[in-house]
C-alpha positions in Angstrom: -90.5 135.5 178.3 -88.7 132.9 179.4 -87.6 130.2 176.7 -89.5 126.6 177.1 -87.4 123.8 178.3 -89.6 121.1 176.6 -90.1 120.3 173.1 -93.3 121.2 171.7 -96.1 118.9 172.1 -97.7 116.9 169.2 -94.5 117.2 167.3 -94.6 114.7 164.9 -91.2 115.5 162.4 -87.9 114.1 163.5 -85.6 116.7 164.9 -81.9 116.3 164.0 -79.1 119.1 165.0 -75.6 120.2 163.8 -73.6 121.5 166.6 -70.2 122.8 165.7 -68.4 125.5 167.8 -66.5 128.2 166.7 -63.4 127.7 167.9 -61.6 126.5 164.7 -62.1 125.4 160.8 -64.4 122.3 160.6 -62.8 119.2 159.4 -63.6 116.1 157.9 -64.9 114.6 161.1 -67.5 117.8 161.2 -68.6 116.9 157.6 -69.1 113.6 158.8 -71.4 114.4 161.4 -73.1 117.1 159.3 -73.8 114.7 156.4 -75.0 111.8 158.9 -77.5 114.5 160.3 -78.7 115.6 157.2 -78.9 112.0 155.3 -80.7 110.8 158.5 -83.2 113.9 158.7 -84.1 113.3 154.6 -84.5 109.5 154.9 -87.2 110.1 158.2 -88.5 113.4 156.8 -87.5 115.0 159.8 -86.2 118.6 160.3 -82.3 119.7 160.3 -81.4 122.6 162.6 -77.7 124.2 163.1 -76.9 125.4 166.7 -73.2 127.5 167.0 -72.3 126.5 170.2 -70.3 129.5 171.5 -70.3 129.9 174.8 -66.4 129.9 175.1 -66.4 133.8 174.6 -62.4 133.3 174.4 -62.1 131.2 171.8 -64.9 131.6 169.5 -65.3 134.5 166.9 -67.4 135.5 164.6 -64.8 135.0 161.8 -65.0 131.3 162.5 -68.9 131.2 162.8 -68.7 132.6 159.0 -66.4 130.0 157.7 -68.8 127.5 159.2 -71.8 129.1 157.4 -69.3 128.8 154.1 -68.3 125.5 154.8 -71.9 124.0 155.1 -73.3 126.0 152.3 -70.2 124.4 149.9 -71.5 120.8 151.4 -74.9 121.6 150.4 -76.4 121.4 154.1 -80.4 122.6 154.1 -80.2 123.9 157.6 -83.4 125.4 159.0 -83.0 129.1 159.8 -83.0 131.0 162.2 -79.7 129.8 163.4 -79.4 129.2 167.4 -76.2 130.9 168.8 -75.8 129.6 172.6 -74.3 133.0 173.2 -77.7 134.4 172.8 -79.5 132.2 175.6 -77.5 132.7 178.4 -79.9 133.9 180.8 -81.9 130.1 180.1 -78.9 128.4 180.9 -78.8 130.3 184.1 -82.4 129.6 185.0 -81.5 125.9 184.6 -78.4 126.3 187.0 -80.6 128.3 189.6 -83.5 125.5 189.7 -80.8 122.8 190.4 -79.2 125.3 193.2 -82.9 125.6 194.7 -82.8 121.4 194.8 -79.4 121.7 196.5 -77.9 120.0 194.0 -74.9 122.5 193.2 -72.1 123.9 195.2 -69.5 126.8 194.6 -65.9 124.9 193.9 -62.8 126.8 194.1 -60.0 124.5 193.6 -57.7 125.4 190.6 -56.7 122.8 187.8 -53.3 123.3 189.1 -54.5 122.5 192.8 -56.3 119.6 191.8 -53.1 117.8 189.3 -50.9 118.6 192.4 -53.1 116.8 194.8 -53.5 113.8 192.3 -50.0 113.8 192.0 -49.1 113.6 195.5 -51.6 111.0 196.1 -50.6 108.6 193.4 -47.0 109.3 194.6 -48.0 107.4 197.8 -49.5 104.5 195.9 -53.1 105.7 195.7 -55.0 105.5 192.8 -57.0 108.9 192.2 -60.6 107.8 190.3 -61.0 109.4 186.9 -63.4 110.3 184.4 -64.1 108.2 181.1 -62.0 110.7 179.6 -59.0 109.8 181.6 -59.0 113.0 183.6 -59.3 112.8 187.3 -62.4 113.6 189.2 -62.7 116.7 191.7 -62.2 116.2 195.4 -65.3 116.1 196.8 -64.5 118.1 200.3 -66.1 121.2 199.2 -69.8 119.7 199.2 -69.7 119.6 202.7 -68.7 123.3 203.4 -71.4 125.6 205.3 -73.3 128.2 203.9 -71.1 131.0 206.0 -67.9 129.4 204.4 -69.4 129.3 201.3 -70.3 132.9 201.1 -66.5 133.6 202.7 -64.8 132.0 200.1 -67.2 133.4 196.9 -66.6 137.1 198.8 -62.2 136.4 198.2 -62.5 134.2 195.0 -61.7 135.8 191.9 -62.5 132.6 190.1 -64.6 130.1 190.9 -66.8 127.2 189.4 -70.4 125.7 190.3 -70.8 122.0 190.2 -73.5 119.3 190.5 -73.0 117.0 193.7 -73.4 114.1 191.7 -74.3 111.7 194.6 -76.6 113.6 195.9 -78.5 114.4 192.2 -78.6 110.6 191.5 -80.2 110.3 195.1 -82.8 112.8 194.5 -83.9 111.0 191.1 -83.5 107.3 192.5 -84.3 105.5 189.5 -82.0 103.9 186.7 -81.3 106.1 184.0 -81.0 104.9 180.4 -81.0 106.4 176.6 -81.7 104.9 173.4 -78.9 104.4 171.2 -79.0 103.7 167.4 -75.0 104.3 166.6 -71.6 102.8 165.7 -70.6 101.3 169.3 -73.1 99.6 171.7 -76.8 99.9 170.9 -80.5 99.3 172.5 -80.7 100.6 175.9 -77.4 102.0 177.3 -77.3 102.1 181.1 -76.1 106.0 182.3 -73.3 106.1 185.0 -73.4 109.7 185.7 -70.9 109.1 188.8 -68.0 108.1 186.5 -67.7 111.6 185.9 -67.8 113.0 189.4 -69.1 116.1 189.9 -69.3 117.9 186.5 -69.0 121.5 186.3 -72.1 123.7 185.0 -70.9 127.2 185.2 -67.7 128.9 185.5 -66.7 132.8 186.5 -65.0 132.9 183.1 -68.0 131.1 181.3 -72.0 131.7 181.5 -72.3 127.9 180.9 -70.8 124.1 180.7 -70.9 122.3 177.4 -73.1 120.0 179.8 -75.9 122.3 180.5 -76.2 124.2 177.5 -76.5 121.1 175.1 -78.6 119.7 177.8 -81.1 122.4 177.8 -80.8 123.4 174.1 -81.6 120.3 172.4 -85.0 120.2 174.9 -85.9 124.3 173.6 -85.5 123.2 170.3 -87.3 120.2 170.4 -84.5 117.8 169.1 -85.5 114.0 169.1 -82.6 113.0 167.6 -78.8 113.7 168.8 -75.8 112.7 166.0 -73.0 113.1 167.0 -69.4 111.2 167.5 -68.4 108.7 169.7 -66.0 110.7 171.5 -69.6 111.6 173.6 -71.1 108.7 174.2 -70.3 108.6 177.7 -71.2 112.3 178.5 -74.7 111.3 177.6 -75.1 109.8 181.1 -74.8 113.7 182.4 -76.9 114.8 179.9 -79.4 111.8 180.9 -79.3 113.0 184.5 -79.6 116.7 183.8 -82.9 115.6 181.7 -84.4 113.7 184.6 -83.5 116.6 187.0 -84.8 119.6 185.0 -87.7 117.2 183.7 -86.6 117.4 180.2 -87.4 114.8 177.3 -84.9 112.4 176.2 -83.8 112.4 172.5 -82.4 109.0 170.6 -79.0 109.1 170.6 -77.0 108.1 167.3 -72.6 108.5 168.2 -71.0 107.7 165.5 -67.8 106.5 164.3 -64.7 109.1 164.3 -62.2 110.3 161.7 -59.1 109.3 163.0 -55.8 111.2 162.0 -52.3 109.4 161.0 -51.5 109.1 165.0 -54.8 107.2 165.3 -56.5 110.0 167.2 -59.5 112.0 166.3 -59.3 114.9 164.0 -58.4 118.3 165.7 -59.1 121.8 164.5 -55.5 122.4 164.6 -54.7 119.9 161.8 -55.2 122.2 158.6 -54.4 119.2 156.0 -58.1 118.0 157.2 -59.8 121.3 157.3 -62.7 121.5 154.7 -61.4 124.8 153.5 -57.9 123.4 152.9 -60.0 120.5 150.9 -61.5 122.9 149.1 -58.3 124.7 147.8 -56.8 121.5 146.7 -60.0 121.1 144.3 -61.9 118.5 146.2 -65.9 118.5 145.8 -68.8 117.8 148.5 -69.1 114.8 146.3 -65.3 113.9 147.2 -66.0 114.7 151.0 -68.8 111.9 151.0 -66.5 109.5 149.7 -63.7 110.7 152.1 -65.9 109.8 154.9 -67.4 107.3 153.8 -71.2 108.1 153.4 
């Protein structure tokens, strides 16, 4: 049976979710997000779900997933069962991709990161300014949008690796309306205007990954009936892409709350490679869940 994309009709209680990836140990930044989700669910009489975002089959491991459960249990997180694992729902993401392909919005892309980097560098050496996304990465070149079906088929037959990308201009033209989302977080609040074009032609699927974060997270939030997405400010601008995908696939739009980030000594957001901020390391030092709350300020 095909999973439902839409949230359950008549659902009254707010639904929150914490969605870590098992590609490293949880740190203080994850603790802030998990605790905020738990506190907001409790305050509103809502439900709290846990989703394991393990579409990266190379870096995500069962051992790190078990470590997530261990850390969250120690923090006292009251998550519902069963836990959703993205690796168990690849057909659902493929169904969404197929729907977008049927709408003529998806095309195969073959340039490697190295090829894009070389092209951008050459262009900028000549004095040009290559457009970049909100994270500072150069936008993907767009000439592959116009390949004929025969040219695409020939390239697909030869290419060992490729991706499917969303034609952002065509997608926005199909929607033909102003997209917004409701924001209640630590940055701009109220009705926020989405700007999906700022990201260019985003990846939806790679030959070495059965989905992209954008597609999987958007589909999962709808499938789980999530009404409130609470996550870090580093994902604030990515919401523009998610709103576009929601509009294209006919999915509901949650309320978003993008919270402040916990920064390291260098002023950057915490990384899973910084072991001294890992919850397991702090537990080994004798810290308690109350200490963690104090450290993250909730």
